[in-house]
N, CA and C of each residue as an Amber inpcrd file, in Angstrom:
protein
   477
   0.8410000  -1.1810000   0.0000000   0.0000000   0.0000000   0.0000000
   0.8860000   1.2440000   0.0000000   0.6520000   2.1220000  -0.9270000
   1.4420000   3.3390000  -1.0180000   0.7830000   4.4460000  -0.2090000
   1.6110000   5.3020000   0.4030000   1.0220000   6.4270000   1.1270000
   0.4030000   7.4110000   0.1470000  -0.5970000   8.1480000   0.6100000
  -1.2130000   9.1240000  -0.2980000  -0.2060000  10.2130000  -0.6410000
  -0.3560000  10.8110000  -1.8180000   0.5820000  11.8830000  -2.2030000
   0.4100000  13.0750000  -1.2630000   1.4890000  13.8310000  -1.0490000
   1.3910000  14.9790000  -0.1510000   0.3960000  16.0000000  -0.6830000
  -0.3450000  16.5820000   0.2530000  -1.3340000  17.5790000  -0.1270000
  -0.6540000  18.9360000  -0.2550000  -0.9920000  19.6200000  -1.3200000
  -0.4600000  20.9590000  -1.5190000  -1.6120000  21.9360000  -1.5650000
  -1.3740000  23.0900000  -1.0020000  -2.3760000  24.1350000  -1.0900000
  -2.3130000  24.7320000  -2.4910000  -3.4610000  24.9310000  -3.1050000
  -3.4170000  25.5400000  -4.4280000  -2.9270000  26.9820000  -4.3100000
  -1.9330000  27.3200000  -5.1100000  -1.4400000  28.6930000  -5.0640000
  -2.2780000  29.5250000  -6.0130000  -2.7920000  30.5930000  -5.5020000
  -3.6540000  31.4480000  -6.2880000  -2.9120000  32.7320000  -6.6250000
  -2.9860000  33.1280000  -7.8630000  -2.3630000  34.3790000  -8.2720000
  -3.3810000  35.5130000  -8.3070000  -4.5920000  35.2610000  -7.8150000
  -5.6420000  36.2810000  -7.8440000  -5.2490000  37.5390000  -7.0560000
  -4.6810000  37.4440000  -5.8340000  -4.3130000  38.6860000  -5.1270000
  -3.2960000  39.5250000  -5.9030000  -2.3410000  38.8780000  -6.5370000
  -1.3440000  39.6150000  -7.3110000  -1.9930000  40.3120000  -8.4950000
  -2.8880000  39.6230000  -9.1790000  -3.5670000  40.2190000 -10.3370000
  -4.4220000  41.4030000  -9.9000000  -5.1290000  41.2730000  -8.7730000
  -5.9560000  42.3750000  -8.2650000  -5.0800000  43.5730000  -7.9070000
  -3.9600000  43.3140000  -7.2570000  -3.0500000  44.3880000  -6.8760000
  -2.5090000  45.1170000  -8.1090000  -2.0520000  44.3570000  -9.0930000
  -1.5260000  44.9760000 -10.3120000  -2.6080000  45.7470000 -11.0630000
  -3.8200000  45.2160000 -11.1000000  -4.9180000  45.9040000 -11.7750000
  -5.2600000  47.2080000 -11.0560000  -5.2600000  47.1940000  -9.7400000
  -5.5600000  48.3990000  -8.9710000  -4.5110000  49.4810000  -9.2160000
  -3.2410000  49.0970000  -9.1900000  -2.1700000  50.0630000  -9.4400000
  -2.2890000  50.6160000 -10.8530000  -2.6040000  49.7810000 -11.8090000
  -2.7430000  50.2310000 -13.1880000  -3.9140000  51.2020000 -13.3290000
  -5.0290000  50.9090000 -12.6740000  -6.1970000  51.7920000 -12.7420000
  -5.8730000  53.1540000 -12.1360000  -5.1970000  53.1620000 -10.9830000
  -4.8230000  54.4360000 -10.3550000  -3.8850000  55.2160000 -11.2780000
  -2.9580000  54.5400000 -11.8960000  -2.0140000  55.1920000 -12.7920000
  -2.7350000  55.7940000 -14.0030000  -3.6640000  55.0430000 -14.5810000
  -4.4260000  55.5270000 -15.7340000  -5.3060000  56.7100000 -15.3340000
  -5.9470000  56.6260000 -14.1560000  -6.7860000  57.7410000 -13.6940000
  -5.9550000  58.9980000 -13.4920000  -4.7770000  58.8370000 -12.9660000
  -3.8830000  59.9830000 -12.7690000  -3.5270000  60.6110000 -14.1210000
  -3.1650000  59.7960000 -15.0740000  -2.8460000  60.3140000 -16.4070000
  -4.0340000  60.9850000 -17.0520000  -5.2040000  60.4030000 -16.9000000
  -6.4220000  60.9800000 -17.4630000  -6.7110000  62.3340000 -16.8150000
  -6.5210000  62.4220000 -15.4770000  -6.7730000  63.6820000 -14.7770000
  -5.7990000  64.7600000 -15.2440000  -4.5730000  64.3810000 -15.5500000
  -3.5760000  65.3520000 -16.0170000  -3.9830000  65.9560000 -17.3630000
  -4.6010000  65.1660000 -18.1990000  -4.9580000  65.6330000 -19.5390000
  -6.3500000  66.2640000 -19.5610000  -7.2900000  65.6930000 -18.8360000
  -8.6890000  66.0830000 -18.9740000  -9.0680000  67.3580000 -18.2310000
  -8.5120000  67.6000000 -17.0630000  -8.9560000  68.7370000 -16.2650000
  -8.1620000  69.9920000 -16.6180000  -8.8870000  71.0470000 -16.9600000
  -8.1790000  72.3040000 -17.2650000  -7.7020000  72.9660000 -15.9690000
  -6.5260000  73.5370000 -16.0100000  -5.9640000  74.2190000 -14.8580000
  -5.7170000  75.6750000 -15.2290000  -5.8770000  76.5240000 -14.2410000
  -5.5930000  77.9480000 -14.4720000  -4.0880000  78.1460000 -14.5090000
  -3.6280000  79.0480000 -15.2770000  -2.2050000  79.3480000 -15.3240000
  -1.5240000  78.6270000 -16.4610000  -0.2220000  78.7210000 -16.4400000
   0.6050000  78.0730000 -17.4690000   0.3280000  76.5730000 -17.4800000
   0.2870000  75.9630000 -18.6550000  -0.0870000  74.5460000 -18.8210000
   0.7950000  73.6120000 -17.9780000   2.0830000  73.6460000 -18.1790000
   2.9630000  72.7040000 -17.4870000   3.1640000  73.0890000 -16.0300000
   3.1280000  74.3620000 -15.7200000   3.2800000  74.7900000 -14.3250000
   2.1160000  74.2700000 -13.4790000   0.8970000  74.4160000 -14.0010000
  -0.2790000  73.9490000 -13.2610000  -0.2650000  72.4330000 -13.1170000
   0.1050000  71.7470000 -14.1780000   0.1460000  70.2960000 -14.0970000
   1.2730000  69.8210000 -13.1770000   2.3540000  70.5560000 -13.1130000
   3.4340000  70.2180000 -12.1880000   2.9900000  70.3250000 -10.7440000
   2.2320000  71.3930000 -10.4450000   1.7000000  71.5380000  -9.0840000
   0.7200000  70.4110000  -8.7590000  -0.1030000  70.0630000  -9.7430000
  -1.0360000  68.9550000  -9.5300000  -0.2820000  67.6440000  -9.2880000
   0.7700000  67.4120000 -10.0250000   1.5660000  66.1950000  -9.8600000
   2.2850000  66.1540000  -8.5300000   2.6860000  67.3220000  -8.0230000
   3.3490000  67.3640000  -6.7190000   2.4300000  66.8950000  -5.5920000
   1.1230000  67.0170000  -5.8070000   0.1860000  66.5680000  -4.7780000
   0.2720000  65.0530000  -4.5670000   0.8160000  64.3320000  -5.5300000
   0.8550000  62.8770000  -5.4330000   2.1500000  62.3610000  -4.8180000
   2.9630000  63.2320000  -4.2500000   4.1770000  62.7950000  -3.5670000
   3.8620000  61.8740000  -2.3960000   2.8110000  62.2090000  -1.6520000
   2.4150000  61.3700000  -0.5160000   1.9000000  60.0130000  -1.0080000
   1.2100000  60.0160000  -2.1330000   0.7210000  58.7540000  -2.6860000
   1.8900000  57.8730000  -3.1210000   2.9100000  58.4920000  -3.6890000
   4.1080000  57.7430000  -4.0680000   4.7810000  57.1410000  -2.8400000
   4.8630000  57.9380000  -1.7800000   5.4500000  57.4300000  -0.5330000
   4.6290000  56.2630000   0.0160000   3.3120000  56.3590000  -0.1010000
   2.4550000  55.2710000   0.3720000   2.6980000  53.9970000  -0.4400000
   2.7680000  54.1310000  -1.7590000   3.0350000  52.9640000  -2.5930000
   4.4050000  52.3720000  -2.2930000   5.3940000  53.2200000  -2.0530000
   6.7150000  52.7240000  -1.6770000   6.6700000  51.9740000  -0.3510000
   5.9030000  52.4870000   0.5960000   5.7660000  51.8040000   1.8850000
   5.0830000  50.4490000   1.7110000   4.0560000  50.4020000   0.8600000
   3.3930000  49.1190000   0.5860000   4.3610000  48.1340000  -0.0690000
   5.1570000  48.6200000  -0.9920000   6.1250000  47.7440000  -1.6590000
   7.1560000  47.2180000  -0.6650000   7.6120000  48.0710000   0.2420000
   8.5770000  47.6400000   1.2530000   7.9460000  46.6130000   2.1960000
   6.6930000  46.8610000   2.5930000   5.9960000  45.9090000   3.4630000
   5.8130000  44.5650000   2.7460000   5.4880000  44.6050000   1.4710000
   5.3330000  43.3650000   0.7030000   6.6620000  42.6270000   0.5900000
   7.7450000  43.3790000   0.4530000   9.0700000  42.7600000   0.4000000
   9.4010000  42.0670000   1.7130000   9.1550000  42.7310000   2.8250000
   9.4080000  42.1340000   4.1370000   8.5320000  40.8970000   4.3330000
   7.2730000  40.9910000   3.9390000   6.3600000  39.8550000   4.0620000
   6.8520000  38.6770000   3.2110000   7.3170000  38.9560000   2.0060000
   7.8410000  37.8990000   1.1410000   9.0760000  37.2390000   1.7280000
   9.9510000  38.0400000   2.3170000  11.1360000  37.4710000   2.9610000
  10.7230000  36.5730000   4.1150000   9.7390000  37.0000000   4.8860000
   9.2560000  36.1780000   6.0100000   8.6590000  34.8620000   5.5080000
   7.8990000  34.9200000   4.4290000   7.3310000  33.6890000   3.8690000
   8.4260000  32.7440000   3.3930000   9.4470000  33.2960000   2.7650000
  10.5640000  32.4650000   2.3080000  11.2940000  31.8280000   3.4880000
  11.4770000  32.5970000   4.5710000  12.1400000  32.0530000   5.7520000
  11.3260000  30.9120000   6.3440000  10.0050000  31.1100000   6.4380000
   9.1610000  30.0570000   7.0030000   9.2010000  28.8060000   6.1350000
   9.2010000  28.9700000   4.8150000   9.2760000  27.8150000   3.9200000
  10.6180000  27.0970000   4.0750000  11.6930000  27.8650000   4.1930000
  13.0150000  27.2660000   4.3930000  13.0700000  26.5280000   5.7230000
  12.5410000  27.1300000   6.7570000  12.5430000  26.5010000   8.0890000
  11.7070000  25.2110000   8.0740000  10.5580000  25.2560000   7.4060000
   9.7120000  24.0720000   7.3080000  10.4370000  22.9500000   6.5680000
  11.1530000  23.3030000   5.5020000  11.9220000  22.3080000   4.7480000
  13.0240000  21.7050000   5.6200000  13.6880000  22.5650000   6.3810000
  14.7600000  22.1040000   7.2680000  14.2130000  21.1390000   8.3300000
  13.0950000  21.4930000   8.9340000  12.4800000  20.6170000   9.9370000
  12.0090000  19.3140000   9.3050000  11.4690000  19.3920000   8.1020000
  11.0050000  18.1890000   7.4170000  12.1770000  17.2430000   7.1600000
  13.3120000  17.7910000   6.7410000  14.4930000  16.9570000   6.4900000
  14.9830000  16.2950000   7.7690000  15.0170000  17.0610000   8.8550000
  15.4640000  16.5030000  10.1310000  14.5110000  15.4240000  10.6290000
  13.2170000  15.6790000  10.5300000  12.2290000  14.6770000  10.9620000
  12.3120000  13.4170000  10.1100000  12.4650000  13.5870000   8.8160000
  12.5570000  12.4210000   7.9300000  13.7920000  11.5860000   8.2430000
  14.9040000  12.2520000   8.5020000  16.1290000  11.5170000   8.8380000
  15.9620000  10.7600000  10.1490000  15.3600000  11.4010000  11.1420000
  15.1260000  10.7170000  12.4170000  14.1750000   9.5410000  12.2340000
  13.1380000   9.7470000  11.4570000  12.1720000   8.6710000  11.2400000
  12.8200000   7.5000000  10.5120000  13.6500000   7.7700000   9.5190000
  14.3620000   6.6940000   8.8210000  15.2440000   5.9060000   9.7840000
  15.9360000   6.6130000  10.6610000  16.7910000   5.9430000  11.6440000
  15.9670000   5.0760000  12.5780000  14.8320000   5.5940000  13.0220000
  13.9760000   4.8140000  13.9280000  13.4120000   3.5790000  13.2320000
  13.0680000   3.7110000  11.9840000  12.5340000   2.5540000  11.2510000
  13.6230000   1.5090000  11.0660000  14.8460000   1.9480000  10.7800000
  15.9570000   1.0000000  10.6850000  16.1970000   0.3210000  12.0320000
  16.0870000   1.0730000  13.1050000  16.2320000   0.5020000  14.4430000
  15.1150000  -0.5030000  14.7170000  13.9190000  -0.1970000  14.2280000
  12.7760000  -1.0770000  14.4350000  12.9470000  -2.4120000  13.7090000
  13.7060000  -2.4060000  12.6010000  13.8960000  -3.6370000  11.8360000
  14.9440000  -4.5620000  12.4530000  15.6680000  -4.0970000  13.4540000
  16.6490000  -4.9510000  14.1270000  15.9530000  -6.0440000  14.9270000
  16.7400000  -7.0250000  15.3120000  16.2090000  -8.0790000  16.1860000
  15.7560000  -7.4420000  17.4990000  14.6990000  -7.9810000  18.1190000
  14.1400000  -7.3610000  19.3270000  15.1660000  -7.1320000  20.4510000
  16.1010000  -8.0550000  20.6710000  17.0650000  -7.8460000  21.7590000
  18.0430000  -6.7240000  21.4140000  18.4760000  -6.6330000  20.1400000
  19.3510000  -5.5320000  19.7280000  18.6080000  -4.1970000  19.7850000
  17.3740000  -4.2230000  19.3250000  16.5550000  -3.0040000  19.3230000
  16.3460000  -2.5050000  20.7450000  16.0290000  -3.4010000  21.6610000
  15.7810000  -3.0060000  23.0480000  17.0300000  -2.4010000  23.6730000
  18.1650000  -2.9670000  23.3820000  19.4160000  -2.4560000  23.9410000
  19.7240000  -1.0540000  23.3840000  19.6170000  -0.8860000  22.0770000
  19.9140000   0.4070000  21.4740000  18.8900000   1.4610000  21.8940000
  17.6110000   1.1150000  21.8670000  16.5640000   2.0700000  22.2380000
  16.6650000   2.4350000  23.7170000  17.0060000   1.4580000  24.5590000
  17.1910000   1.7440000  25.9780000  18.3020000   2.7570000  26.2030000
  19.3740000   2.6590000  25.4340000  20.4670000   3.6240000  25.5690000
  20.0300000   5.0190000  25.1270000  19.1700000   5.0860000  24.1100000
  18.7090000   6.3920000  23.6160000  17.7890000   7.0710000  24.6170000
  16.7970000   6.3320000  25.1270000  15.7910000   6.9760000  25.9740000
  16.2860000   7.2450000  27.3890000  17.3100000   6.5330000  27.8330000
  17.8200000   6.7810000  29.1890000  19.0120000   7.7270000  29.1990000
  19.3980000   8.2290000  28.0400000  20.4890000   9.2130000  27.9780000
  20.0450000  10.4860000  28.6900000  20.9980000  11.2860000  29.1680000
  20.6220000  12.5470000  29.8200000  19.7700000  13.4040000  28.8910000
  18.6310000  13.8140000  29.3810000  17.7050000  14.6060000  28.5810000
  16.7470000  13.7760000  27.7620000  16.8510000  12.4500000  27.8320000
  15.9730000  11.5600000  27.0740000  14.5910000  11.4820000  27.6970000
  13.6610000  10.8670000  27.0020000  12.2770000  10.8080000  27.4760000
  12.0480000   9.8340000  28.6280000  12.9530000   8.9370000  28.8820000
  12.7740000   7.9950000  29.9890000  12.5740000   6.5780000  29.4880000
  12.8200000   5.6020000  30.3570000  12.8160000   4.1950000  29.9870000
  11.4820000   3.6360000  29.5470000  10.3770000   4.2430000  29.9720000
   9.0640000   3.6920000  29.6010000   8.5580000   4.2160000  28.2510000
   9.3530000   4.9850000  27.5570000   8.9800000   5.5310000  26.2550000
   9.3700000   4.5150000  25.1780000   8.3960000   4.0370000  24.4150000
   8.6650000   2.9740000  23.4480000   9.0490000   3.5370000  22.0780000
   9.6830000   2.6900000  21.3050000  10.0710000   3.0680000  19.9440000
   8.8340000   3.3330000  19.0940000   7.7860000   2.5680000  19.3110000
   6.5470000   2.7640000  18.5640000   5.9560000   4.1470000  18.8480000
   6.0180000   4.5870000  20.1070000   5.5330000   5.9270000  20.4550000
   6.3720000   7.0000000  19.7560000   7.6760000   6.7870000  19.7190000
   8.5630000   7.7570000  19.0720000   8.2750000   7.8330000  17.5770000
   8.0560000   6.6970000  16.9310000   7.7440000   6.6890000  15.4940000
   6.4080000   7.3940000  15.2520000   5.4200000   7.1170000  16.0970000
   4.1180000   7.7740000  15.9540000   4.2440000   9.2880000  16.1320000
   5.0770000   9.7070000  17.0750000   5.2830000  11.1380000  17.2920000
   5.9550000  11.7810000  16.0790000   6.9530000  11.1070000  15.5170000
   7.6300000  11.6330000  14.3290000   6.6470000  11.7630000  13.1670000
   5.8220000  10.7590000  12.9710000   4.8500000  10.7930000  11.8780000
   3.8480000  11.9310000  12.0920000   3.4140000  12.1370000  13.3460000
   2.4660000  13.2260000  13.6070000   3.1030000  14.5850000  13.3440000
   4.3810000  14.7430000  13.6910000   5.0650000  16.0020000  13.3980000
   5.2020000  16.2050000  11.8880000   5.5120000  15.1360000  11.1490000
   5.5940000  15.2480000   9.6870000   4.2390000  15.6300000   9.0920000
   3.1680000  15.0340000   9.6160000   1.8340000  15.3860000   9.1330000
   1.5290000  16.8580000   9.3870000   1.8820000  17.3400000  10.5810000
   1.6440000  18.7490000  10.9050000   2.4120000  19.6670000   9.9480000
   3.6460000  19.3040000   9.6400000   4.4340000  20.1020000   8.6970000
   3.8110000  20.0820000   7.3050000   3.3590000  18.9180000   6.8740000
   2.7750000  18.7950000   5.5450000   1.4720000  19.5840000   5.4200000
   0.7730000  19.7800000   6.5460000  -0.4560000  20.5670000   6.5250000
  -0.1800000  22.0630000   6.5930000   1.0970000  22.4330000   6.7140000
   1.4490000  23.8430000   6.7290000   1.4870000  24.4570000   8.1060000
   1.3700000  23.6540000   9.1400000   1.3940000  24.1750000  10.5040000
   2.8220000  24.5820000  10.8690000   2.9340000  25.6210000  11.6550000
   4.2540000  26.0500000  12.1170000   4.6790000  25.1880000  13.2960000
   5.7520000  24.4470000  13.1050000   6.3160000  23.6050000  14.1550000
   7.6080000  24.2690000  14.6020000   7.6950000  24.5830000  15.8900000
   8.8410000  25.3280000  16.3780000  10.0540000  24.4310000  16.5490000
   9.8690000  23.2540000  17.1090000  10.9900000  22.3500000  17.3600000
  10.5220000  20.9220000  17.1220000  11.4790000  20.0270000  16.9800000
  11.1670000  18.6210000  16.7870000  11.7060000  17.8240000  17.9660000
  11.1690000  16.6290000  18.2180000  11.6800000  15.8130000  19.3120000
  13.1470000  15.4690000  19.0840000  13.9540000  15.4950000  20.1510000
  15.3820000  15.2680000  19.9480000  15.9230000  14.0570000  20.7050000
  15.1550000  13.4250000  21.5770000  15.5100000  12.1630000  22.2230000
  16.8800000  12.1890000  22.9050000  17.0830000  13.1630000  23.7540000
  18.2770000  13.1910000  24.5790000  19.3900000  14.0690000  24.0840000
  19.3410000  14.4940000  22.8240000  20.3780000  15.3980000  22.3250000
  20.0020000  16.8170000  22.7250000  20.9950000  17.6420000  23.0370000
  20.6590000  19.0360000  23.3330000  20.1270000  19.7150000  22.0830000
  19.1230000  20.5690000  22.2390000  18.5780000  21.2550000  21.0550000
  19.6070000  22.1810000  20.4490000  19.5230000  22.3210000  19.1040000
  20.4320000  23.2200000  18.3960000  20.0010000  24.6560000  18.6760000
  20.9760000  25.5150000  18.7750000  20.6550000  26.9280000  18.9960000
  21.0000000  27.7550000  17.7860000
């Protein structure tokens, strides 16, 4: 029996299209206002004064662009962190499965050394529980949940 394929969230480009359309509409309206509305005084002087009124709007758009850049960097960091945690969990799970395939007396000896190490979960913690915990953490990661740390079974956490 094969495991089901990983679920992916559909990525929608609708917010980006709406944002670009809104900026384009504002830009077109500004150009239309420059041409359509008559101004008193010299042609270019009056239009220059009208254009100067949009300095604050330019600053606002720049602030939005900077905020979007920061948000994008944060999303990239979270994706990188999720990938890093997924790799660590997968490696631990592979090791546990290999340990599970050993003969019961070898497995008990090795697992006993792991769980009774300083900082370990304790002698009554079974390998099956550890595998189930690893799988649940992998499922949480695959669903897009933010997982801060992974089980380390006696090793000091990385800083």
